[in-house]
N, C-alpha and C positions, 0 to 999 in steps of 0.2 A: 676564651671562647662560650658564653652561654645561651642558652637555650632557654627561655619562658622559663628562667629563674635555675637552671638547673646548670653546674658547672662541673665540665671535663676533670677528671685525674690531674693531677701534677703534670703538667706539659702536655696533656693530651689533646689532639687539637681535630681528630677524626669525627665526622659525620655519620651520620648514620647510613647503609646503605641498602638495595632491594635484597638483600643478601641476610641481612640482619632479621628481616621478617621469615626469612625461612628458616628461620633458629625457632619457631615458635611450633609446635606439634598439634593437629587436629582440631585433639581437643583444648589446646591452648587460645586455638584462633576461636572456638567456640565459648571459650570464656571472657573472650576478649571482646566478641561479638555479645554478648547478654551484658556485660559493663556497657557498650555504647548507650543502652537502652533503659540502665537504670542509674540514678545518681545513688550510687553507695552515703552520701553522706545527709542525707535525707530517710534511711532507713529505719523504724520504729525496731529498735534493741526487742527481740523475742522475747529473753529472761526478764527486761526490767519490769518496774506495778505496771507501766502502762501500757507496754507490750502485753503481757499475762491479760488485763482487762480487754482492750482491745481484739482478745482472742477465744475469752468465753464474751462478751456482749457481741460480738460481731461474727462470730463463730467462723473466722478465717482463717489461715492459719498463716503467719507470718513469714517470709525470707529468713531461713537461719543460713550462715556461713559455710561457703563451700567447704566439705568435708577434709579431703585436702590441704594444708595449710598454705601450702608454697600455691597451690590453684588460688586461693582463697585471696595470697599478695595481688597475685597478677589480678585479678577480679579489682581488688578495691584499688592497688596502681591506676588500671586503665580508666576507671571511672572518673577516678578525681583525673585522671590525662586529659579526659576528655571533657568535666562539665566542670572539671576548677582548675585550666591548666595556669592559670594564671597564679592559683594560690598555693600549686605546688611545688612543697618544702624542701630543702636538703633529708631532712628525716625521711619523707615518703618516699625518696627515692635511695634513700639510705636501708630501709627495709626491704623494698624491689630487690635490690642487688644481694643483700642476706638474704634472702629466699635464694639464691642462685638465679638469676636473671641476669644479662652485660649489661654493660653500659649501652654496646651499640642499641642493645632491646629497648630499652628504657627513652635513649632518643626515638629510635623506628616508631615507635609507639607514641610521643607527645608528638612529632610530625605526622603520624597518621591521624591522630585520633583529635588533633588540634587545627586539620584543616588541609595539611598541604596536599595529603592523600586521599583527603577527601573532592575535591574538588570533582572531578568525572564523575563522579554520583552522586552527587547534589545538581548536576545541569542534566 
């Protein structure tokens, strides 16, 4: 069974449940909320030559990655799941899992951010 390019582990057929969403802490839920609003693929790298120029010329401070690598991994995965779910690859899922999150959390996030969990909010 595959969902939006996400293939479960060998022999795994479990789908995400509401309890998987409960595995996120309140801080992680805030990071997911942030990721819903900002497309991580459109961010300007603050330490790039262009990023430094933008900061200098416009006097704005560009967004920096989150200090906690685990939360940054969650932010990036959630942003990709929300804005580019059809382009999400196995390496993106692998990075998310390597950060200590579960496959159930990945599936639940994909289902929620790609629309199945958002229908009530959009109505």
